[in-house]
N, C-alpha and C positions, 0 to 999 in steps of 0.2 A: 435874178439869178443869171449866171453866165453860162448860156448854152449856145454854142455855135450852131448855126443852121446851114453852113456852107462847107461842103467837103473840101473845096479849093482852099478855103481859109486855113483848114487844118493841114492839108498835105503840103502846102508851100512852106509851112513852118517846120515840117518834120525833117530830121536829119536824113541825108541821102541814102545811107545804107542801113537803116534800122530794120525795115521789113517791107515786103511787098504786100500790098493790101488788095484783097479781092472782095469787092462788094457783091454778095450773092443774093441780096434781097433789098427791096426798096424800103429803107428805114430811116428814121431820124438820126442825125449825127449828134452825138452827145459827148462833149469834152469840155475842158476848161473849167471843171466844176470845183477846182480847188481854191476858189475865191475866199480870201480871208485866212487861209492857212499860212503857217510860217514859210512853207515852201510852195511856190506857185507854179512849179513845173507841171506840165500836163503829161498824162500817161501817153505812151506811144500806142494809142488805141482808138478804136471806133466802136460805136454801139453796134452790136450784132454783126460783127465783121469777121471774116476768116483771114488769118495770117499764115503765110508760108515763111518759115524760118530756116534758112540754109545753115549748114554746119559752120560755114565761114562767117556768117553774119550774126546768128543767134541760136543758141542751143537750149534756150529755156523759154517758158511761156507761163502766163497767168491768165485765168479766166474767172471772173467773179460777176455777181449781179449788180455791182455798184462801182462807178469809176474811182471813188476814193479808196475802196478796198483793193481794187486792181493796182492802183498806184502804190499802196502800202506794200503789197507783195512784190511789185517790181523793184522798189527801193531796196528791199532785203536781198533779192537775188543779185542786184547790181553790186552789193557789198560782198558777194560770195557766199551768201547764206544758203541753207538747204531748203528743200520744199517744205519741211516742217517748220523751219524758222519763218518762212513766208506765211504759212498757215496761221501761226500765232498772231502775226501782225495783221493779217487780213481779218481774222475773227474779232480782234480787238477793235478794229475800225467798223466792221459791220454791226457790232453791238451798239455803236453810236449812231451811225447814219442809216441803218436799216433795222431799227428796233422793233418794227412790226413783225419781223421774220425770225430773228435769232439774237443771241446775246450771251455774254459771259454768265448771266444768271439763268441760262438755259442749259442745253446739253446737245449731244450729237454723236456721230460716228465718223471716224477717220479711217480710211483704208490707205495703207502706205506700201509702196514697192521700193525696196532697197536694191538698186541696180548692181551694187558691188557684191553684196552677200547673196543676192538672188532670193530674197525672202519677202513674202507678203504678210503684212501684219494688220490686224483689225484692232483699232483702239476704240474702246467702248466708254463713252462719257454720257450714257443715258441716265436720266434722273432716277432717283430711288424714292419710293414712297416712305414718308416718315414712320417712325415706330408706332405712332398712334393711329395708323390707318387700319380700317376694317373693310370687309367686303361691301358694307352698306354705306360707304363714304358719301355717295351722292343721292341717297334715297331720302325723301322728305318724310314728314310725320305720317303721311298717308301711305307710305310704303312705295310710292312711285318716284321715279327719278326727278329731281328738281330740273327746271328748264336750263338749257345749255348756257345761256348768257349769265344766269345766276351762278352756275357752277364755274364758268370761266372766270368771271370777275369776283373771285373769292380767294380766301386763304386756303380753302379746302383743296384747290386744284394744284397747289405748288409742291413739286417734288424737290428733293435735294439737288441743287444744280451740279452738273458734272463737267461742264465745258472747260473750266480752268484746270481742274485735276487731269482731264484727258490731255489737254494741250501740254501741260507740264510733263506728264508721263512720256508722251511722244517726243518732246524736246529732249528729255534726259537721255533718250536712246538714239535719236536721229538728228539732233540739232548740231549746228556748227558755231553760230554766233552766240554770244552771251544772252541768256534769257532776259536780262535787264535792259538790253538794247532793242528789244522787239516791239516796244510799246510807244516809241517816240512819236511816230506819225499820228497815232490815235490820240495821244495826249495833246499834241499841237492842235488837232481839229477840235477836241473838246474844250480847250482853253481859249482858242481864238475864234471859234464859232464856224459854222458851215451853213450853206444855204439849204433849205428844205427842198428836196428833189420833188419832181412831179408825182412820182409813185408814192413817196412818203406822205405828201399832202393829200393825195387821193385816199390813202389808207386811213388817215386821220378822219377824213370826212365821210368815209364809207357808211352806208346805211344811215345817212344824216347824223353821223358821229355817235350812233347808238352803242358802238362797241366800247366806248370809253365813258365811265361814269361821269355825270355832270352835276349830280347832287349827292350830298353826303349819305342819303338814304340808299343810293345805289352802290356806293363804295367810296374809298379814299379818293381825293381829288388831285393827288400829286401829278398824275399823268396828264389830266386835263390842264392844269396850270402850266405844265411844261410845254404843251403844244399850243395852247390858246393864250392870246393876250387879254388885257383887261376889258377889251371891247367884244370879246367872244370870237375874235377872228383867228384863224390859223396863222401862227407866226411864220414869217418868211425866212427867218434865220434863228438858229438855235446855238446857245452856248451852254456848256455843261461842266462847270468846274468841279462838281461832286464826282463825276465820272473820271475826270483827270486825276483827282486825288485817289480814287479807287485804283486806277491804273498804276499810279506811282507806288502804292502799297503792294500791289501784286507784283510789280516789276522787282521790288526788293525781295519779296518772299511770297511765292504763290500760295503758301498755306495761310497767308493773311486773309485770303478770301473766306476761309472756312473757320477762322477763329477771330476773336477780338471784335473790333468796332464794325467791320463790314458784316460779319456773321450776325452780330446783334441787330444791326439795321435790317437785315433780311428777316430775321425772326420777328422783329417788332412789326414789320409791314404785313407779314402773314397773319399775325395775331389780331390785326385790326378787324373790327366789325364793319359790315355784316358778314356772316359766314366765315368766322375765323378758322384758321387751320391749326394743325397740331405740331408744325415744324419746330424743332428745338435746337439749341446750340449743340447738343449731343448728336443729333442727326447730322448736322453739318460737319462736325469734327470727325465723325467716323466714316465719312464718304471716301471711297477709293475708286479711282478709274481702273478699268480692266484692260489688260492686253489679251486678246483672244486670237485663236487660230482662225484665219479667214476661211470662209466657205467658198469652195471653188467647184466648177463643173466644166466638163469638156463641151466645146461647141465648134463643130466643123474644123477640127484640128487645132483650135485655139483653146485657151483656158480663161474662163470668165470668173471673176472673184468678187465677193462682197462680204459684209459682216454677217455673223450668225445672229440668231435671236438674242435679244428681243427685236432686232432689226427684221424686216420682212423680206430681205434680199432673196431668201430661198424661193419666193414667188417669182422673181426675175429669172432665177436659174431654172425653175420649172417651165416657164414660158419658152425659154430657149430650147430646153430639152424636147418639149412637144413639137416645136417648129422643126427641129432636126429629124423628128420621126414622122413628119408630114411631107406632102409634096410641095415643099416650100424651099426656096423661092421658085416661082414659075415665070412664064413669059407674060402672065396676065396680072397686072398690079392690083386690080380690084379683087381678084381671087386671092392674092397674097394677103390683102388687108382683111378679107373675111377669115382667113386662117389665123392671122394675128389676133383678131377679135375673139375667136373661140379659144385660143390658147390663153388669152387673158382671163376669160370667164372661168375656165376650168382651174387655173392657178389661183385666182382670187378666192374661189370657193374653198379650196384647200387651205390657203393662207388664213382666211377668216376663221376656219374651224379649228386649226391645230396650233398656230403660232402664238406663243406667249413666252414669258420669262422661263427658261429651261431650269432655273434653280427651284422653281415652284411647280412646273407643269412638265410632264413628259411630252416631248415633241418628236415625232417620227421623221427627223431631218433626213437621214440617209435614205429612208423609204421614199420620201417626197422627191428626191433627186435620183432615185434608182432608175436606170435606163428602161428596165422592163415595166416599171410602173408608169413611166412617162409614155412609153409606147402604148400601153393600155389606155391611158387617158387620151393620147393623140388619136387613137382609133375612133374616138367619138366625134372627131371633127369631119364634117362634110362642108367644104366651103360654098357649096351650092345651096345648102339648106341649114339654117340656124338650129342649134339644139333648142328644143322647146323650153326646157327649164333645167338649169345647171345646178347640180348638187355636189357636195364634197365627195371625193373618192375615199378609198381605204388604203392608205400607204403602209399600214402596220405590218402586213404580211411580208413586205419587202425590206423590213429592217433587218440588217445582218446580225445584229445582237438584239435579242428581245428585251426591251425595256418594259417597265411597268406601264401597261396600257391603261388609259383611263378615258372613258367616253364622256366628255364634257357636253354641256348643252350647246344648242345652236347659237353662234356668236351674235351679240347685240351691240358691239362696239360701233361708235360713230366717230370717224377720224376726220377732224376738220383741217382745212388747208392752211398752210402757213410756211415757215421754214425758208432756208437759203441753201445754196450749193455752190462750191467752187472747186476748181482743179488747178494744180500747179505741177510743172515739170521743171526741175532745177538743172543746173549745168552739168551735174554728174549723172543725170538720167534718172534720178529718184523722182517718184511720183506720189502726189497726194490727191486723193479724191475725198472730199469731206462734205457732209451734209450736217447742218446745225439748225436748231430750232428753239423757239420759246412756245411752240405749239400753235395756238390760234393767233390771230392778229393782235399784237400788243400783249400777248401773254395774259396774265391775270389782271392787267391794268393797275398794278401797284409798282412802286419804285423803291429802290434802296441803293444807296451808293451811286446814284446817277444811272442805275440800270433798271430796265423793266424786267420784272420777275416772270418766270414761266408758269403756264397752266397745264403742264404735261400730264398731270394725273387724270385729266379728262380724256387722255388716250386709253385709259382703262374703259371697260364697259361700264357706263354709268348705272345701267341696270345689270346687276351681277347674275341675274337668273333669266333663263329664256322663258318662253310662254308655257313651257311644261314644268317650270319650277326647278329646272336643273341648273347647277352652277356652270357658268361659262369659263373657258380657259383663261381669258384675259380679265378676270375679276380683280378688283383692288385687294391688296394685302400689304401688311407692314413689311418693309424691306424689299418689296418686289418692284421690278422695273416694268412700266407699261409697254405694251407692244408698240413698235414704231414702224411706219412705212418707209422711213429713211433708208435708201439703198445705194450708197456710193459704190461705184463699180470700176474695176480695172481689168483690162483684157491683155493677155500675153500670148505670144506665138509659141510654136514648138521649141524654139531656141531660148525661151524665157526672155525674149525681147518685148519691151513695152509696145503695145499696139494702140490702145484706146483707154481713155478715162472719161467717165460720164456720170451723170446723176442730176437730180432735180429736186426742188421743193414741190409741194402740191398735195399734202395729205395722202389719202388713199390712192390718188392718181399717180403718185410718184412712180410706182412700178410700171404703169403703162407709159408714162413719159420717157422713162429710162429705156424701156424696151424699144421704143420708136427710134431712138438714136442708135441703138445697137444694131437693129436690123437695117436701118437706113445706111449706115456706114459699112457694116460687115457683109450684108447680103445684097443690098441694092446699089452698092458702089458710089454712094453719095459722099460729098464732103461733110464735115461736121456741121457747117452752117446750113447746108441744104437739108440735112437730117433734122436739125432743130426747127427749121422753117416749115417742115411738114405739118399738116393739121394734126392736132392732138385727137386721138381716138381712145376713149377709155371705156372698157367693157367689164363692169363688175356687176354680177347678178344678171338679171334679164333685160336690163336697159343698157344700150350702147350710146354713149355721149360722143358726139362728133362736133368738132370746132367749126361751126358753119361759116365763119368769116374767112376761113382758109381753105375749106373743102368746097369742091364744086357741087352745084345742085345735082349734076348727073351722078357723081360718086355717092351722094347721100341716097338718091333714088335707087341706085343699084343695090346698096346695102339693104334697103327696105324690101326689094324684090327677093332677096335671099332669106327673108323671114326675120330679120333683126328688128327689134323695137328701138327705134332711133329717137334720141332726144338731141335736138340741135342746140348748141351753146356757143356763145361768143365770149371772147375775153378769158380764155383759159388761164389758170393760175400757175402755169409752169414757169420755171426759171432755170432752164437747162444750161449747163456749162460743160463743154466737151473739148478734149484735146486728142488728136490722132497723130501717131507717128507713121508716116507712109513707108513703103518698102524702100524708097529712095532716101530715107532718113530725114524727110521734111516734117516739121511740126505744123499741123493745121489746127486752128482753134475755131470754135463756134460758140456764140453767146446768144441768149434768148431775147429776141426783140420784144417779147411780152413783158419784160421787166427792163431794167436799165443796164443790161449786160454789157461787159467790156472785155475785150481780148487785148493782150499786149505781149509782144515778143521781147525778150531781154537779151541783148548781146552779152558775151562773156565779159567778166570783169577785167579791167586792164591789169597788166603785170604789176603795176605799182600797188594795186589793191591786194 
C-alpha cells in the first residue's frame, strides 16, 4: 500500500497557496492512497489535520473518514458542484472502500443548509422494514431473542435500502452537476482496484474474522470470498466490477436500484438460508425517501439543528438544553465534564424510552426540547455528586399540543456501532452534514450488485417486550423505520450564518461523540481538531465509559470521586468529521484520527470552468 510516513514528503509537493495546515495532534500521515486509480492525484489533505481556508484561497471544504472519499468530494467541488453533488460522489466511494461502515445498500440521514434560500432541510433515507415484518421478527422458537450474530448475518435483518433514493431526492433539489457525472470516481476505483486500507483490513479480521460467515452453515460466502484469497489470507487489493456495473446503472437511472436486475439481486441475497428474510421486489419498488423539517433548538444565541425521528438527534438537543440550564461552562474543566456526563445520562434515558418512528409511535418531541422540561431535568445535576440511578423523565405535560400518549415498556434496544459521517461546505456556502450506515460491521454479510447489504432491522428492539411483558416503542413492524442514533448536526448563528457542522458514527455513542465536538468548539473555544482529539466520554445508563488512552489517570480518578461508575475503554469507535466557520470567515476542519479521516480545502473553480 502507498502510505506516506513523512509530512515533509507531502508538503513539498503541495501547491503553494492551497491551504495552511495546522497539525494539532501527533498522528500518522496518510495520503497517496489512490494507487491504481485512473487518476493518481492526491487530495490536498492530511490525516486528522485542521485546515484554515481563507476566502482568497479556498471557500470550500470536505471532511470524510477515508482519503478516497475526500478526493471524490474534492473533485466535484473543483468542477463547481454543490455540497449535495459532492455527497453523492462521496457516498458512492465510501460504499466501496469503507463497506464495513456504510453503503448504497444501506441508509442514512442528510442535513442540508441552503445558504441562498436560508433553509435547513433534513433528508431521510432510513431503511424501512419489509411488509412481512412482525414484532417477533428476531424471536426464536423458545420466545427468546436469537443471538445478535445470527440476527445480523441473516436476511431477517435487512431493511429496504434508502441511501440511493435519499441522495437522488436531495440532488433533485440541491444539485448543480448532472446526476450521471457524480459516480465517475467510484466507478474508476471499482474497475481499476484499490488497496485495502489498514482500517478495512482490521475490520475484516476483527474478532478473528467471526463477523463474516466462513462456512455455508453460517451464511452465504460471497463476502468471505470478496475479502479473502484462496489461501484464506485477507486480500491486499480489491477489484469490484459488479459494483462498477451497479454504479453505471444507477448513474443512468437512480430508480434502477429499486427495480430490475439490481433489485432482484438484493431480494435473492436476502432470501438465502439460513434465516431468510421477507424482502420483496414490491418492498423495494415502493420505497420513497422523505424530506423532513429539521429539528432545531436554541443554544447560547445559536441554533443547532438535526434530523427528527427516527433519528435520535433530539437527544443531542436535550443535552445542549440541559447544559444551558446548568452552571456550564465553568472555570473548572473537570466540573464541566461531570455536568456533560449527567446531561448525557438524562438525555439517553429519555431517548431510549420515547424515540421511535413517529408514524407508528407518539413521541413527545416538543416536550423533550421544552425549556421548562430541560430546566427541570438539569436541576437533577450536581457535578460534585453523580445521580445514583438515572430514569426517564416525563416530557408529556410539556407538549404544547396533546398527542395520544402511550406508555410503552422500558426499552430493550441494543444499538451496535458501525456507520460513517462526512461534512461538506461548497463554494456557495451550502452545507451538508451526512451520516450513513449499513448498521453493524459489514451489515448482514451478504452481497448483491457488488454491495454489502444492511442489517438495519437489528436497530429495532430484538426483544419487543420488556421484562414486564409490555411492548417497547422501538419494536419491529411492517413499514416501520428502526430508531437510529445517527445525528448529523449543523449550527447557525443569529444571522443565519453557518457556524459548525459535525457528526459521527458509533452506534449509541454517536450522541455523546457529537456533543463533545459541540461543547468543545462552542463552549471551550477549541478548534475542530482539538475538539475531535478530546477523549471520548460516553454516559448511557449508570456506567460512564472513558477513553483511557486519551484521558489522564487523574481525570478518570476525579470522575470516580464524584461517584460515577467508570469503565475505561481504549480504541473508541468514533469517526468525527467537523467543519467550523470562524467569525473571521475562515473554514477550519477536523477529522478523527481514530479512523482514516481526511480534511481537504478546495479553491474556487477557475473562470474557465
